[in-house]
C-alpha positions as CSV (number, residue, x, y, z in Angstrom):
1,M,4.0,-3.8,18.4
2,Q,6.7,-5.5,16.4
3,S,7.1,-2.5,14.1
4,K,7.6,-0.3,17.2
5,Y,10.2,-2.7,18.5
6,L,12.0,-2.7,15.1
7,Y,11.9,1.1,15.0
8,F,13.4,1.6,18.5
9,T,16.0,-1.1,17.8
10,G,17.0,0.6,14.6
11,L,17.2,4.0,16.4
12,I,19.6,2.5,19.0
13,L,21.7,0.9,16.3
14,S,21.8,4.2,14.4
15,V,23.2,6.0,17.5
16,F,25.7,3.2,17.9
17,S,26.8,3.6,14.3
18,L,27.5,7.3,14.8
19,S,29.6,6.6,17.8
20,V,32.0,4.3,16.0
21,G,32.9,6.7,13.3
22,H,32.6,6.6,9.5
23,S,33.0,2.8,9.3
24,W,31.6,0.0,11.3
25,A,34.9,-0.8,12.8
26,S,33.6,-2.4,16.0
27,P,32.2,-6.0,15.8
28,L,28.4,-6.3,15.8
29,T,26.3,-9.1,17.4
30,L,22.9,-9.2,15.8
31,D,19.7,-11.2,16.2
32,L,17.1,-11.5,13.5
33,N,15.0,-8.5,14.5
34,E,18.0,-6.2,14.8
35,S,19.2,-7.4,11.4
36,I,15.8,-6.6,9.9
37,S,15.8,-3.1,11.5
38,L,19.2,-2.3,10.0
39,A,18.2,-3.5,6.6
40,L,15.0,-1.4,6.6
41,Q,17.0,1.7,7.5
42,N,19.8,1.2,5.0
43,N,18.4,-0.6,2.0
44,H,18.6,1.4,-1.2
45,Q,15.3,0.2,-2.7
46,I,13.5,1.5,0.4
47,M,15.2,4.8,0.0
48,I,14.1,5.0,-3.6
49,S,10.5,4.1,-2.5
50,G,10.7,7.0,-0.1
51,E,11.6,9.4,-2.9
52,D,8.8,8.0,-5.0
53,R,6.4,8.9,-2.2
54,K,7.7,12.5,-2.2
55,I,7.1,12.7,-6.0
56,A,3.6,11.4,-5.4
57,D,2.9,14.2,-2.9
58,E,4.1,16.8,-5.4
59,Q,1.9,15.3,-8.1
60,I,-1.1,15.8,-5.9
61,G,-0.2,19.5,-5.6
62,E,0.3,19.7,-9.4
63,A,-3.1,18.1,-10.1
64,R,-4.8,20.3,-7.5
65,S,-3.4,23.5,-9.1
66,A,-5.4,22.8,-12.3
67,A,-8.6,23.7,-10.4
68,L,-7.1,26.9,-9.0
69,P,-7.1,30.3,-10.8
70,E,-4.2,31.1,-13.0
71,V,-2.9,34.6,-12.8
72,K,-0.5,35.7,-15.5
73,A,1.3,39.0,-16.2
74,T,2.6,39.8,-19.7
75,G,4.5,42.7,-21.3
76,E,5.2,43.5,-24.8
77,Y,7.5,45.9,-26.7
78,K,7.2,46.3,-30.4
79,R,9.0,48.7,-32.8
80,I,7.7,49.2,-36.3
81,D,9.5,50.4,-39.4
82,E,7.2,53.4,-40.2
83,P,4.0,54.6,-38.5
84,S,0.9,54.7,-40.6
85,T,-0.4,58.1,-41.8
86,F,-3.8,59.4,-42.5
87,G,-3.5,62.6,-44.6
88,E,-1.0,64.7,-42.7
89,S,-1.7,62.9,-39.4
90,I,0.6,60.2,-38.1
91,I,-1.2,57.2,-36.6
92,G,0.7,55.2,-34.0
93,R,4.4,55.4,-32.9
94,R,7.5,53.5,-33.9
95,D,7.9,52.3,-30.3
96,N,4.9,50.5,-28.8
97,F,4.4,49.1,-25.3
98,A,1.6,47.0,-23.8
99,V,1.1,45.3,-20.4
100,N,-1.6,42.9,-19.3
101,L,-2.5,41.2,-16.0
102,G,-4.9,38.3,-16.6
103,L,-6.8,35.9,-14.4
104,E,-8.5,32.7,-15.6
105,Q,-10.5,30.4,-13.3
106,P,-11.7,27.1,-14.7
107,L,-15.4,26.5,-14.0
108,Y,-16.0,23.3,-15.8
109,T,-13.5,21.1,-17.6
110,G,-15.7,18.1,-18.5
111,G,-14.4,16.2,-15.4
112,Q,-10.8,16.4,-16.4
113,V,-9.4,18.3,-13.4
114,W,-11.2,16.2,-10.8
115,S,-10.2,13.0,-12.4
116,A,-6.6,14.2,-12.6
117,L,-6.7,15.0,-8.9
118,K,-8.2,11.5,-8.1
119,I,-5.4,9.9,-10.1
120,A,-2.8,11.8,-8.2
121,N,-4.2,10.7,-4.9
122,L,-4.5,7.1,-6.2
123,Y,-0.9,7.3,-7.3
124,K,0.1,8.5,-3.8
125,A,-1.6,5.4,-2.3
126,Y,0.1,3.3,-5.0
127,S,3.5,4.7,-3.9
128,D,2.7,3.9,-0.3
129,L,2.0,0.3,-1.2
130,G,5.2,0.2,-3.2
131,S,7.1,1.2,-0.1
132,K,5.4,-1.6,1.8
133,M,6.2,-4.1,-0.9
134,S,9.9,-3.1,-0.8
135,E,9.9,-3.4,2.9
136,N,8.3,-6.9,2.7
137,Q,10.9,-8.0,0.2
138,V,13.8,-6.6,2.3
139,I,12.4,-8.4,5.4
140,F,12.3,-11.7,3.4
141,S,15.8,-11.2,2.0
142,T,17.1,-10.5,5.4
143,K,15.5,-13.6,6.9
144,K,16.9,-15.7,4.1
145,G,20.3,-14.2,4.4
146,Y,20.2,-14.7,8.2
147,Y,19.2,-18.3,7.9
148,T,21.8,-18.9,5.2
149,V,24.6,-17.7,7.5
150,L,23.3,-19.9,10.3
151,F,23.1,-22.9,8.0
152,L,26.6,-22.5,6.7
153,K,27.9,-22.1,10.2
154,E,26.4,-25.6,10.9
155,L,27.9,-26.9,7.7
156,V,31.4,-25.6,8.6
157,K,31.0,-27.2,12.0
158,I,29.9,-30.6,10.5
159,R,32.8,-30.5,8.0
160,G,35.2,-29.6,10.8
161,E,34.0,-32.5,13.0
162,S,34.3,-34.9,10.1
163,V,37.9,-33.8,9.6
164,K,38.4,-34.3,13.3
165,L,36.9,-37.8,13.3
166,L,39.0,-38.7,10.3
167,K,42.2,-37.5,12.0
168,E,41.3,-39.6,15.1
169,H,40.6,-42.6,12.9
170,L,43.9,-42.1,11.2
171,E,45.7,-42.1,14.5
172,I,43.9,-45.3,15.5
173,T,44.8,-46.9,12.2
174,K,48.5,-45.9,12.6
175,K,48.6,-47.4,16.1
176,K,47.1,-50.6,14.8
177,Y,49.6,-50.6,11.9
178,R,52.5,-50.2,14.3
179,A,51.1,-53.1,16.3
180,E,50.8,-55.1,13.1
181,L,47.0,-55.2,13.5
182,A,46.4,-53.1,10.3
183,S,47.8,-53.0,6.9
184,H,49.7,-50.2,5.2
185,F,46.8,-50.0,2.7
186,E,44.4,-49.1,5.6
187,V,46.7,-46.3,6.7
188,L,46.9,-45.0,3.1
189,R,43.1,-45.2,2.8
190,A,42.6,-43.2,6.1
191,E,45.0,-40.6,4.9
192,V,43.2,-40.3,1.5
193,E,39.8,-39.9,3.2
194,L,41.2,-37.2,5.5
195,A,42.7,-35.4,2.4
196,N,39.4,-35.6,0.6
197,A,37.5,-34.2,3.6
198,N,39.7,-31.0,3.9
199,P,38.5,-29.4,0.6
200,D,34.9,-29.7,1.8
201,L,35.8,-27.9,5.0
202,I,37.7,-25.2,3.0
203,R,34.7,-24.8,0.6
204,A,32.2,-24.5,3.4
205,T,34.3,-21.9,5.2
206,N,34.6,-19.8,2.0
207,E,30.8,-20.1,1.4
208,L,30.2,-18.9,4.9
209,S,32.5,-15.9,4.4
210,V,30.8,-15.0,1.1
211,A,27.3,-15.3,2.7
212,K,28.4,-13.0,5.6
213,D,29.6,-10.4,3.1
214,T,26.4,-10.6,1.1
215,F,24.4,-10.3,4.4
216,K,26.4,-7.2,5.4
217,K,25.8,-5.6,2.0
218,L,22.0,-6.3,2.5
219,L,22.2,-4.6,5.9
220,G,24.1,-1.6,4.6
221,L,27.2,-2.4,6.7
222,D,30.8,-1.9,5.7
223,L,32.2,-5.2,4.4
224,T,35.1,-5.0,6.9
225,T,32.7,-5.1,9.8
226,E,32.9,-8.3,11.9
227,I,29.4,-9.6,12.6
228,T,28.2,-12.4,14.8
229,L,24.6,-13.7,14.5
230,K,22.9,-14.8,17.6
231,G,21.2,-18.1,17.9
232,S,21.4,-21.3,15.9
233,L,19.4,-23.1,13.2
234,Y,16.8,-25.0,15.2
235,Y,13.4,-26.4,14.4
236,A,10.3,-25.1,16.3
237,H,7.0,-26.4,15.2
238,D,4.7,-23.6,14.0
239,E,1.0,-24.0,13.7
240,M,0.1,-23.5,10.1
241,I,-2.8,-21.5,8.7
242,S,-5.2,-23.0,6.2
243,L,-5.0,-22.3,2.4
244,E,-8.4,-20.6,2.5
245,Y,-7.4,-18.3,5.4
246,A,-4.0,-17.5,3.7
247,L,-5.8,-16.5,0.5
248,K,-8.2,-14.3,2.5
249,I,-5.3,-12.5,4.2
250,S,-3.4,-12.0,1.0
251,E,-6.4,-10.4,-0.5
252,K,-6.2,-7.7,2.1
253,E,-2.4,-7.6,2.8
254,R,-0.6,-8.1,-0.4
255,P,0.8,-4.7,-1.5
256,D,1.0,-5.6,-5.2
257,L,-2.6,-6.7,-5.2
258,G,-3.6,-3.4,-3.7
259,Q,-1.5,-1.6,-6.3
260,Q,-3.3,-3.6,-9.1
261,R,-6.7,-2.5,-7.7
262,L,-5.5,1.1,-7.7
263,V,-4.3,0.7,-11.3
264,K,-7.9,-0.4,-12.2
265,E,-9.3,2.7,-10.6
266,I,-6.7,4.9,-12.4
267,S,-7.7,3.4,-15.7
268,R,-11.3,4.3,-15.1
269,E,-10.4,7.9,-14.3
270,N,-8.3,8.0,-17.5
271,I,-11.4,7.1,-19.5
272,T,-13.1,10.1,-17.9
273,I,-10.2,12.4,-18.8
274,K,-10.3,11.2,-22.4
275,K,-14.1,11.6,-22.6
276,S,-13.7,15.2,-21.5
277,G,-12.6,15.9,-25.0
278,Y,-16.2,15.5,-26.0
279,R,-17.5,18.0,-23.5
280,P,-17.5,21.8,-23.4
281,K,-15.2,23.7,-21.1
282,F,-16.1,26.9,-19.3
283,S,-13.9,29.4,-17.5
284,L,-14.1,32.8,-16.0
285,F,-11.5,35.4,-17.2
286,A,-10.5,38.9,-16.3
287,D,-7.8,41.2,-17.7
288,Y,-6.4,44.6,-16.7
289,W,-4.3,46.1,-19.5
290,G,-2.4,49.1,-20.5
291,I,-1.3,50.3,-24.0
292,S,1.1,53.1,-24.7
293,P,-0.5,56.0,-26.6
294,Q,-0.9,55.7,-30.3
295,F,-1.6,59.4,-31.2
296,G,-0.2,62.7,-30.3
297,S,-0.8,62.6,-26.5
298,S,2.1,62.4,-24.1
299,E,4.0,59.2,-24.1
300,L,3.3,58.9,-20.4
301,D,-0.5,59.1,-21.0
302,W,-1.2,55.4,-21.3
303,D,-4.6,53.9,-22.2
304,W,-5.7,51.7,-19.3
305,G,-8.7,49.4,-19.2
306,W,-10.2,46.1,-18.1
307,D,-12.4,43.4,-19.4
308,A,-14.0,40.2,-17.9
309,G,-16.3,37.5,-19.0
310,I,-17.0,33.8,-19.3
311,R,-15.2,31.8,-22.0
312,A,-16.7,28.6,-23.5
313,E,-14.8,26.1,-25.6
314,I,-17.1,23.6,-27.3
315,P,-15.5,20.8,-29.3
316,I,-17.1,20.1,-32.6
317,F,-14.8,17.9,-34.6
318,S,-11.3,16.7,-33.8
319,G,-10.6,14.2,-36.5
320,F,-11.8,11.3,-34.3
321,A,-8.8,11.8,-32.0
322,V,-10.9,11.8,-28.9
323,R,-12.7,8.6,-29.9
324,S,-9.4,6.8,-30.4
325,Q,-8.1,8.1,-27.1
326,V,-11.2,6.8,-25.3
327,S,-10.9,3.4,-27.0
328,Q,-7.2,3.1,-26.0
329,S,-8.1,3.9,-22.4
330,R,-10.8,1.3,-22.4
331,I,-8.4,-1.3,-23.8
332,E,-5.9,-0.3,-21.0
333,K,-8.7,-0.8,-18.5
334,R,-9.4,-4.3,-19.8
335,K,-5.6,-5.1,-19.6
336,T,-5.5,-4.0,-15.9
337,E,-8.5,-6.3,-15.2
338,I,-6.7,-9.2,-16.8
339,G,-3.5,-8.4,-15.0
340,Y,-5.4,-8.3,-11.7
341,K,-6.9,-11.7,-12.3
342,D,-3.5,-13.1,-13.3
343,L,-1.8,-11.7,-10.2
344,K,-4.5,-13.3,-8.0
345,E,-3.8,-16.7,-9.6
346,N,-0.1,-16.3,-9.2
347,I,-0.5,-15.4,-5.5
348,Q,-2.7,-18.5,-5.0
349,L,0.1,-20.6,-6.7
350,E,2.7,-18.9,-4.4
351,I,0.8,-19.7,-1.3
352,R,-0.1,-23.3,-2.3
353,T,3.6,-23.9,-3.2
354,A,4.8,-22.4,0.1
355,L,2.4,-24.5,2.2
356,N,3.3,-27.7,0.4
357,N,7.1,-26.9,0.7
358,I,6.7,-26.2,4.4
359,E,5.0,-29.6,5.0
360,E,7.6,-31.3,2.9
361,A,10.5,-29.7,4.9
362,R,8.7,-30.6,8.2
363,Q,8.5,-34.2,7.2
364,R,12.2,-34.2,6.2
365,I,13.1,-32.7,9.5
366,Q,11.3,-35.4,11.4
367,S,12.9,-38.1,9.2
368,Q,16.4,-36.8,9.4
369,E,16.2,-36.1,13.1
370,K,15.8,-39.9,13.7
371,N,18.4,-40.6,11.0
372,V,21.1,-38.5,12.8
373,E,20.6,-40.4,16.0
374,Q,20.8,-43.7,14.1
375,A,24.0,-42.6,12.3
376,K,25.6,-41.5,15.5
377,E,24.9,-44.9,17.0
378,G,26.1,-46.6,13.8
379,L,29.4,-44.8,14.0
380,R,29.9,-45.6,17.6
381,I,29.3,-49.3,17.0
382,A,31.6,-49.3,13.9
383,E,34.5,-47.7,15.8
384,I,34.2,-50.2,18.6
385,R,34.0,-53.1,16.2
386,Y,37.1,-51.7,14.3
387,K,39.1,-51.3,17.5
388,N,38.2,-54.8,18.5
389,E,39.1,-56.1,15.1
390,V,35.6,-57.3,14.4
391,S,34.9,-55.2,11.3
392,P,37.0,-53.8,8.5
393,Q,38.1,-50.2,8.2
394,I,35.6,-49.5,5.4
395,E,32.7,-49.9,7.9
396,V,34.0,-46.9,9.9
397,M,34.5,-44.8,6.9
398,D,31.0,-45.5,5.7
399,A,29.6,-44.7,9.1
400,Q,31.4,-41.4,9.2
401,V,30.1,-40.4,5.8
402,A,26.6,-41.5,6.7
403,L,26.6,-39.3,9.9
404,A,27.9,-36.3,8.1
405,A,25.3,-36.7,5.3
406,A,22.5,-37.1,7.9
407,R,23.5,-34.0,9.8
408,V,23.8,-31.9,6.6
409,N,20.4,-33.2,5.4
410,Y,18.9,-32.4,8.8
411,F,20.1,-28.8,8.9
412,Q,19.3,-28.4,5.2
413,A,15.7,-29.4,6.0
414,I,15.5,-26.9,8.8
415,Y,17.0,-24.2,6.6
416,D,14.4,-25.0,3.8
417,Y,11.6,-24.9,6.4
418,K,12.7,-21.5,7.7
419,V,13.1,-19.9,4.3
420,T,9.9,-21.4,3.0
421,Y,8.1,-20.1,6.0
422,A,9.4,-16.6,5.2
423,Q,8.3,-17.1,1.6
424,L,4.8,-17.9,2.9
425,E,4.8,-14.6,4.9
426,L,5.9,-12.8,1.8
427,A,3.2,-14.5,-0.3
428,I,0.4,-13.4,2.1
429,G,1.9,-9.9,2.6
430,G,2.3,-10.0,6.3
431,D,3.9,-11.5,9.4
432,L,2.2,-14.8,10.3
433,T,2.4,-14.0,14.0
434,D,0.1,-11.0,13.4
435,V,-2.4,-12.7,11.0
436,R,-2.5,-16.3,12.4
437,E,-6.0,-17.8,12.3
438,K,-7.7,-17.6,15.6
């Protein structure tokens, strides 16, 4: 259902892109699904995967052709220095012509043809899984880019509000100074704190601009396009799947694991191909030929004929080349089995790490959520105390710094949770909403 939604969303956006001309001049407002749809349409790696699939289709046709008859026409012209003589008779002519139309149909090739055809079909399946793997990676990168922009929007907002609070505090301090209730040092300190906060705001604003450009590149948009991302960075509790279930799903859904299984099958077929060097090969052949006259008859009176039969090719000794080729193929097969085991262990590590990181981020969110509320209350109290001349200026400054840090940590934890959740989906090879444990 989700794939259909993404498809139709992408179709609508494609029509929209054509309507605005060669560049994306009009501003775009995108949600996460619309962003993913655009990325899947425009990403270069996915385009390359599509071309690989076309190559795989052609390779199947190439392998299949080895089992079909081969028809070949040949022609020959040969001029000799001097015809042979027998007594006073001249044998042959200086100009000689020959034509041949031949057909050869393989009957048995020691399993080579059928193994090659199997390999071609396996490679087609391998290419399909490669496309899925590229799509999964693009979806993850899009989600990460989307959440990065949302996080940096919050960071700019926090830095901007910090600057605003420091400006307000500076005005309060100046009023107290004019009323001789604050020292000149306190005014200077407030001005310094405000000056120190401005670079953080400038830096966060620049990081947001860079993140947006990076995100536009990922989506295949013109960098001059103005984009606005819907929504905000918020935390919604997601029910987690167990480690055992995640591993079970990855066994079925991970494209690279499926590719490695296909590589194992291909390596087995390669052994069959190499072993065919030990076996005889049989083929059916037929030729229809014509030779220009060699004696005194008219040059137009060609000699025509045909022949047909069965050809057998029986290997006797090839200098141990076949044995070496078979041994190499068996070594390659063992390497693929080791690679398959190593990949499964890496996937298990990816899933365990993602699940642990999700739990850690969730705990940080809960902790920082309370911390933000406490920091807000702390700042409110510090400002009241400072206005009433109960506490020093440093207490307000510390409270402002604590609030900004708590809010940054809170949104950082949400960002980490979102990205790690997307990493878990990438690790199991599918959308968690589709494979969640019942």
